[in-house]
C-alpha positions in Angstrom: 0.0 0.0 0.0 2.8 2.4 0.9 4.2 2.3 -2.7 0.8 2.9 -4.2 0.2 5.9 -1.9 3.6 7.5 -2.6 3.2 6.9 -6.4 -0.2 8.5 -6.2 1.3 11.5 -4.5 3.9 11.9 -7.2 1.2 11.7 -9.9 -0.9 14.3 -8.1 2.0 16.7 -8.1 2.9 16.1 -11.7 -0.8 16.5 -12.8 -1.1 19.7 -10.7 2.0 21.1 -12.3 0.8 20.4 -15.8 -2.8 21.7 -15.1 -1.6 24.9 -13.4 1.0 25.4 -16.1 -1.6 25.0 -18.9 -3.4 28.0 -17.4 -0.4 30.1 -18.4 -0.8 29.0 -22.0 -4.0 31.0 -22.3 -2.1 34.1 -21.1 1.2 33.7 -23.0 1.2 35.1 -26.5 4.1 37.5 -26.9 7.9 37.0 -26.5 7.7 39.2 -23.3 5.2 36.8 -21.8 7.5 33.8 -22.4 10.7 35.5 -21.1 9.6 37.8 -18.3 5.8 37.4 -17.9 5.4 40.9 -19.4 6.8 42.3 -16.2 3.5 42.2 -14.4 4.1 39.8 -11.5 3.3 41.1 -8.0 5.8 40.9 -5.2 3.9 38.2 -3.3 3.4 36.0 -6.3 7.0 36.6 -7.4 8.4 35.9 -4.0 6.4 32.6 -3.8 7.7 31.6 -7.2 11.3 32.5 -6.2 10.9 30.4 -3.1 9.5 27.6 -5.2 12.4 27.5 -7.6 15.2 28.4 -5.1 14.2 25.7 -2.7 15.7 22.9 -4.8 16.5 19.3 -4.0 19.5 20.6 -2.1 17.2 22.5 0.2 14.5 19.9 0.6 16.7 16.8 0.8 20.3 17.8 0.8 20.6 20.0 3.9 19.0 17.4 6.1 21.3 14.7 4.6 24.4 16.8 5.1 23.4 17.7 8.7 22.9 14.0 9.4 26.4 13.2 8.1 28.5 16.3 9.1 26.5 18.0 11.9 26.4 21.7 12.8 28.8 22.8 10.1 26.1 22.3 7.5 23.8 24.9 9.1 25.8 27.4 7.2 24.1 26.3 4.0 20.6 27.6 4.8 22.1 30.6 6.5 24.2 31.4 3.4 21.4 30.7 1.0 19.0 33.0 2.9 21.6 35.7 3.6 22.5 35.9 0.0 19.2 37.6 -0.6 20.3 40.4 1.7 23.3 41.1 -0.6 21.0 40.8 -3.5 18.6 43.3 -1.9 21.2 45.9 -1.1 23.3 45.7 -4.2 21.5 44.3 -7.2 17.8 43.8 -7.3 16.4 47.3 -8.1 19.2 48.4 -10.5 18.9 45.0 -12.3 15.2 45.5 -12.8 15.7 49.0 -14.1 18.2 47.7 -16.7 15.3 46.5 -18.8 17.2 43.3 -19.8 15.6 39.8 -20.2 18.7 37.7 -19.3 22.1 38.1 -17.7 23.8 38.2 -21.2 21.4 41.0 -22.1 22.6 42.9 -19.1 26.2 42.2 -19.8 25.9 43.6 -23.4 23.8 46.5 -22.4 26.3 47.6 -19.7 29.5 46.8 -21.6 28.4 47.2 -25.2 30.3 44.1 -26.2 29.1 40.9 -28.0 32.2 39.1 -26.7 31.2 39.7 -23.1 27.7 38.6 -23.9 28.9 35.3 -25.4 31.0 34.6 -22.4 28.1 35.3 -20.1 25.9 33.0 -22.2 28.4 30.2 -21.8 28.5 30.7 -18.0 24.7 30.8 -17.8 24.4 27.5 -19.5 27.2 25.9 -17.5 25.7 27.0 -14.2 22.2 25.9 -15.3 23.3 22.5 -16.4 25.4 22.0 -13.3 22.4 22.9 -11.2 19.9 20.8 -13.2 21.9 17.6 -13.1 21.5 16.9 -9.3 17.8 17.7 -9.6 17.3 14.9 -12.1 19.5 12.5 -10.1 17.6 13.2 -6.9 14.3 12.7 -8.6 15.6 9.2 -9.6 16.6 8.5 -6.0 13.2 9.6 -4.6 11.2 7.6 -7.0 13.4 4.5 -6.4 13.0 4.9 -2.7 9.2 5.3 -2.9 8.4 2.7 -5.6 11.5 0.7 -6.4 11.5 2.2 -10.0 14.7 2.3 -12.0 17.1 5.1 -11.0 16.6 6.9 -14.4 12.8 7.0 -14.2 12.4 9.9 -11.8 14.8 12.2 -13.8 13.0 11.4 -17.0 9.6 12.2 -15.5 10.8 15.6 -14.1 12.4 16.5 -17.4 9.3 15.7 -19.4 7.0 17.7 -17.1 9.4 20.7 -17.0 9.6 20.7 -20.8 5.8 20.6 -21.1 5.3 23.4 -18.7 8.0 25.7 -20.1 6.9 24.9 -23.7 3.3 25.7 -22.9 3.7 29.2 -21.4 7.3 30.1 -20.6 7.8 32.4 -17.6 4.2 33.3 -17.1 3.2 29.6 -16.9 5.9 28.5 -14.5 5.3 31.5 -12.2 1.9 30.0 -11.2 3.4 26.5 -11.0 6.4 27.6 -8.8 4.3 29.7 -6.4 2.0 26.7 -5.8 5.0 24.4 -5.3 6.6 26.6 -2.7 3.6 26.3 -0.4 3.4 22.6 -1.1 7.1 22.1 -0.1 6.6 24.1 3.1 3.6 22.0 4.0 5.3 18.8 3.0 8.1 19.5 5.5 6.2 21.3 8.3 3.3 18.9 8.8 5.4 15.7 9.1 7.8 17.4 11.5 5.0 18.0 14.0 4.2 14.2 14.0 7.9 13.3 14.1 8.6 15.4 17.2 5.5 14.0 19.0 6.7 10.5 18.1 10.2 11.2 19.3 8.9 12.6 22.6 6.6 9.7 23.2 9.4 7.2 22.3 11.4 8.3 25.3 14.7 7.9 23.4 17.5 10.0 24.7 18.8 12.9 22.7 22.2 13.5 21.1 24.5 13.2 24.1 26.5 10.0 23.5 30.3 9.9 23.5 30.3 7.1 20.9 29.6 7.1 17.1 26.1 6.1 16.0 25.0 2.5 16.7 22.0 0.4 15.9 19.6 0.5 18.9 17.7 -2.5 17.6 18.4 -5.4 15.2 18.2 -4.1 11.7 18.7 -5.3 8.2 20.3 -2.8 5.8 19.7 -3.0 2.1 22.5 -1.5 0.0 21.2 0.0 -3.3 24.5 0.9 -5.0 28.1 -0.3 -4.8 29.8 1.2 -1.7 33.0 1.0 0.3 32.5 1.2 4.0 34.8 1.5 7.1 34.2 -0.8 10.1 35.7 0.3 13.4 35.3 -2.8 15.5 34.5 -6.5 14.7 30.8 -7.2 14.2 29.0 -10.5 13.5 26.4 -10.0 10.6 24.3 -12.1 8.3 24.9 -11.3 4.6 22.9 -12.0 1.4 24.8 -10.7 -1.6 28.4 -9.8 -2.3 30.9 -8.5 0.2 34.6 -8.1 -0.5 34.1 -10.1 -3.7 32.5 -13.1 -2.0 29.0 -14.2 -3.0 27.0 -15.1 0.2 23.5 -16.3 0.8 22.3 -15.7 4.4 25.8 -16.4 5.6 27.0 -15.4 9.1 30.3 -13.6 8.8 32.4 -11.3 10.9 33.3 -8.0 9.4 36.8 -7.1 10.7 37.9 -3.5 11.3 38.9 -1.9 8.0 37.5 -1.2 4.6 34.9 -3.5 3.0 33.4 -3.4 -0.5 29.7 -4.1 -0.7 28.0 -4.7 -4.0 24.6 -3.2 -4.9 21.4 -5.1 -3.9 23.2 -6.7 -0.9 21.4 -7.0 2.5 23.3 -7.2 5.8 21.6 -7.9 9.1 23.2 -6.2 12.2 22.6 -7.0 15.8 21.4 -4.4 18.3 24.3 -2.3 19.7 26.5 -2.7 16.6 28.4 0.4 15.5 27.2 1.7 12.2 29.8 1.3 9.4 30.3 4.5 7.5 30.8 5.1 3.8 34.5 5.8 3.5 34.1 9.5 2.5 31.9 10.3 5.5 33.5 11.2 8.9 32.9 9.0 12.0 31.7 11.5 14.7 30.5 11.0 18.2 27.5 13.2 19.3 29.8 15.8 20.9 31.8 16.3 17.7 28.6 16.2 15.6 27.1 19.1 17.6 30.2 21.3 17.3 31.3 23.1 14.2 34.6 22.5 12.3 34.7 18.8 12.9 33.3 17.0 9.9 35.6 17.7 6.9 39.3 18.0 6.0 40.5 21.6 6.5 37.2 22.6 8.1 38.0 26.3 8.6 38.8 26.9 5.0 35.9 24.8 3.8 33.5 26.7 6.1 34.5 30.2 5.0 34.7 29.2 1.4 31.1 27.8 1.6 29.9 31.0 3.3 31.5 33.1 0.5 30.0 30.9 -2.2 26.4 30.9 -0.8 26.3 34.6 0.1 27.7 35.9 -3.2 26.5 33.1 -5.5 22.8 33.8 -5.0 23.1 37.1 -7.0 24.8 35.2 -9.8 22.2 32.4 -10.3 20.5 33.0 -13.7 17.2 31.4 -12.7 17.0 33.7 -9.6 18.0 36.9 -11.4 15.5 36.4 -14.2 12.7 36.6 -11.6 13.6 40.3 -10.9 13.0 41.1 -14.6 9.3 40.1 -14.1 8.6 42.8 -11.5 6.8 46.0 -12.6 9.6 48.3 -11.3 12.6 48.5 -8.9 10.5 49.2 -5.8 8.5 46.0 -6.5 11.8 44.1 -6.9 12.9 45.2 -3.4 9.6 44.3 -1.9 9.9 40.9 -3.5 13.3 40.3 -2.0 12.0 41.2 1.5 9.1 38.7 1.2 11.6 36.1 -0.1 13.7 36.4 3.0 10.6 35.7 5.2 9.6 32.7 3.1 13.0 31.2 3.1 13.5 31.8 6.8 10.3 29.9 7.6 11.3 27.0 5.4 14.9 26.6 6.6 13.8 26.1 10.2 12.8 22.6 9.2 15.7 20.6 7.5 17.9 20.7 10.6 15.2 18.9 12.6 15.1 16.1 10.1 18.9 15.8 10.1 19.0 15.5 13.9 16.2 13.0 14.1 17.9 11.0 11.3 21.0 10.6 13.4 18.8 9.0 16.1 16.5 6.8 13.9 18.1 6.2 10.5 21.8 5.9 11.1 22.0 3.1 8.5 22.0 5.9 5.8 25.5 6.7 6.9 26.4 3.2 5.7 24.5 3.2 2.4 25.6 6.7 1.6 22.1 7.8 0.8 21.9 10.5 3.5 19.8 12.6 1.1 16.9 10.1 1.7 16.6 10.9 5.5 13.6 13.2 4.9 11.8 10.5 3.0 12.7 7.7 5.4 11.8 9.2 8.8 8.0 9.4 8.7 7.5 5.7 8.1 10.3 4.9 10.7 8.9 7.0 13.5 5.2 7.2 13.0 4.4 3.9 11.1 1.1 2.6 10.1 -1.3 4.4 7.8 -0.3 7.8 9.2 3.3 7.1 8.4 2.4 6.1 4.9 0.4 9.3 4.4 3.2 11.5 5.8 5.8 9.7 3.6 3.5 10.3 0.6 3.3 14.0 1.5 7.1 14.3 1.8 7.6 12.5 -1.5 5.1 14.9 -3.1 7.1 17.9 -1.7 10.4 16.4 -3.0 9.0 16.1 -6.5 7.6 19.7 -6.2 11.2 20.8 -5.4 12.6 19.1 -8.5 9.9 20.4 -10.8 10.0 24.0 -9.6 13.7 24.4 -9.5 14.2 22.6 -12.8 11.5 24.8 -14.4 13.3 28.0 -13.4 16.6 26.7 -14.6 15.2 25.5 -17.9 13.6 28.9 -18.6 16.9 30.8 -17.8 19.0 28.4 -19.9 16.5 28.3 -22.7 16.3 32.1 -22.8 20.0 32.3 -23.3 20.2 29.6 -26.0 17.1 31.0 -27.7 18.5 34.5 -27.9 22.2 34.0 -28.4 22.3 30.8 -30.5 19.0 30.9 -32.3 17.1 33.8 -33.8 15.0 34.7 -30.8 11.2 34.6 -30.6 8.8 32.1 -29.2 9.6 29.3 -31.6 13.4 29.5 -30.8 12.6 29.6 -27.1 10.7 26.3 -27.4 13.4 24.5 -29.3 16.0 25.9 -26.8 13.9 24.5 -24.0 14.4 20.9 -25.3 18.1 21.4 -25.4 18.2 23.0 -22.0 16.5 19.9 -20.5 17.9 17.1 -22.6 21.6 17.8 -22.0 21.6 17.8 -18.2 19.3 14.8 -18.2 21.8 12.8 -20.3 24.6 13.9 -18.0 22.6 12.9 -14.9 22.1 9.4 -16.3 25.8 9.0 -17.1 27.5 10.8 -14.2 28.3 9.3 -10.9 26.0 10.3 -8.0 27.2 12.9 -5.5 25.5 14.5 -2.5 23.0 16.9 -4.1 23.9 19.9 -1.9 27.6 19.4 -2.8 26.9 19.7 -6.5 24.6 22.7 -6.0 27.3 24.3 -3.9 29.7 24.0 -6.9 27.1 25.8 -9.1 27.0 28.6 -6.4 30.8 28.8 -6.5 30.8 29.3 -10.3 28.1 32.0 -10.0 29.9 33.8 -7.2 33.1 33.8 -9.2 31.7 35.1 -12.4 28.4 37.0 -12.3 28.7 38.4 -8.8 31.8 40.5 -9.8 30.2 41.4 -13.1 27.0 42.6 -11.5 28.6 44.4 -8.5 31.2 46.2 -10.6 28.9 46.7 -13.6 26.2 48.3 -11.5 28.4 50.4 -9.1 31.7 51.1 -10.8 31.6 53.1 -14.0 35.3 52.4 -14.8 34.7 48.7 -15.5 35.9 48.0 -19.0 35.0 45.5 -21.6 38.5 43.9 -21.4 38.4 43.8 -17.6 35.0 42.2 -17.5 36.0 39.6 -20.0 39.2 38.7 -18.2 37.5 38.4 -14.9 34.7 36.2 -16.2 37.4 33.9 -17.8 39.6 33.8 -14.8 37.0 33.4 -12.0 34.2 31.5 -13.9 36.7 29.4 -15.8 38.7 28.3 -12.7 35.5 27.6 -10.6 33.9 25.7 -13.5 37.1 23.6 -14.0 37.1 22.8 -10.3 33.4 21.7 -10.4 33.9 19.6 -13.5 37.0 17.9 -11.9 35.0 17.0 -8.7 31.9 15.8 -10.6 33.8 13.7 -13.2 37.0 12.5 -11.4 36.8 13.3 -7.7 36.5 13.1 -4.8 40.0 14.2 -3.9 41.7 14.2 -0.5 43.8 16.7 1.4 44.2 20.3 0.4 43.6 19.4 -3.3 40.1 18.1 -2.3 39.3 21.1 -0.1 40.3 23.6 -2.8 38.4 21.9 -5.6 35.3 21.0 -3.6 35.0 24.6 -2.2 36.7 26.9 -4.7 35.0 30.2 -4.0 37.5 31.3 -1.4 40.2 31.6 -4.1 38.2 32.0 -7.3 36.0 35.0 -6.1 39.0 37.2 -5.1 40.8 36.3 -8.3 37.8 37.3 -10.4 37.3 40.7 -8.6 41.0 41.4 -8.7 41.4 40.6 -12.4 38.4 42.7 -13.4 39.6 45.7 -11.4 43.3 45.5 -12.4 42.6 44.9 -16.1 40.0 47.6 -16.2 42.5 50.1 -14.7 45.1 49.1 -17.2 42.6 49.5 -20.2 40.9 52.8 -19.6 40.3 53.2 -23.3 37.9 50.3 -23.3 35.2 51.9 -21.0 31.9 51.7 -22.9 31.0 55.0 -24.6 27.4 55.0 -23.3 28.4 54.2 -19.7 27.0 57.5 -18.3 23.5 56.9 -19.8 23.6 53.3 -18.7 24.4 54.3 -15.1 21.6 56.8 -15.0 19.2 54.1 -16.2 20.4 51.7 -13.5 20.2 54.1 -10.6 17.6 56.8 -11.3 14.3 56.4 -9.5 11.4 55.3 -11.6 9.7 58.6 -10.8 12.1 60.5 -13.1 10.6 58.6 -16.0 13.9 57.6 -17.6 13.4 55.5 -20.7 13.2 51.9 -19.5 11.8 50.0 -22.5 12.7 46.4 -22.9 16.3 46.2 -24.0 17.2 44.2 -27.1 20.7 43.0 -28.0 22.1 44.4 -31.2 22.5 40.9 -32.5 18.7 40.5 -32.9 
């Protein structure tokens, strides 16, 4: 019954997304409708839609999973992702809306009057979008497999198809309605179960997180391993194995796992006795509760990793194409600021919840540290703590919220990437946008099916690092420093965006790495962001002759209040 209920929840979310999106089809007729919803979205609707697309799989599943694995350090993720909107509010939101551009490449060309800078910005938009989309599709596969046992590729394909249908039907106007609905669904899907989980934990009488030892199984438990993993065992444990361990095929065989590394093949089940220490996947730290509750304990070079993560999340938000495009849909700069304030409240309410799931997961689902599927803690807890019909219904609600997260974020990313491909590679217009949408979705789907699976929040963190190292310097200097030159902007985008992108590709395709190499590549923002700012400023000072001729008029357009009635018509690139 549980599988049927959860599958039904997924179908309801998918159908709701399609039906709500089809409503936008009746309202979308012009290019402006498809790209920026004709700039008529109110602050509350826009903030709900931003919350819908911003709260991705990394927020819904990833934070709780990382808190389960690494502890208090990971609380910086929701702090940074929310705090990034403060920087966006102060420095970017209103001037960006006044620019009149449709996309980040539009802004780059309007400000710097250079097709070369526009092309580089277009490449970075696509890179960030695809890097962000890939874990959404992978997580969708994980969720559907957990809920129904379906193949790992099925969830990603479903999300890709629904996103393509919604974006093709009505563009930005269509997905605005869908994403606003999905924010409130995600908030409900996390908030309602957490009430039942806390009551169940209180009634269970289980002690909290105060042990001096690493996690252990409180009851006899059988762990199913879905993918090939290598685990570390700290002390000898007698288990019953069905499957393949260390190259030996076993069928309900009693064996003793000695301390050290052990390779476990997919579809293997291992029965542990009560009190046994939980083996950990080799790339996860083994922490007692005291270490787990304190910061700077979980990773190699934790001080560097923490500050680099903070820098990436605070500055990366303003460089995310699918977030910035939302501010082009506001009627004016004042509405853009009001939208940002509402977004802060909505994100703050949501981010109170994942930490609770992570802490309860350490008590009730420690086996996820062995299987490596810590992202599944949100999905696993309701059935484990509540049980019965209530547990099944809560699991279905959480599964529905997870799919809403994939659909809403993927829709926003698809629109931003398709907008760039449609304008810069094709001829522009509605038909080009629709063809570009298929490319925007198909490529990351193919990558997600072929790439190895990483923690969703880690991959999203790499996308933030690329955004912080490229578009953050371009926007801050482009909006507030009139001496930025075409050559300086191009050099900074190449240096910062190129280095951060190369680090992300290395981690996704070849990593993980250990030592300082691993820390610098997994969290590159601490060195790539300063490089980007420095290169942009120094090269601009060395090339004063490359300051755009129309910079004075552009700066007035960006900063003059709307009441002055400065010409703010939709900006069009010279190439179209």
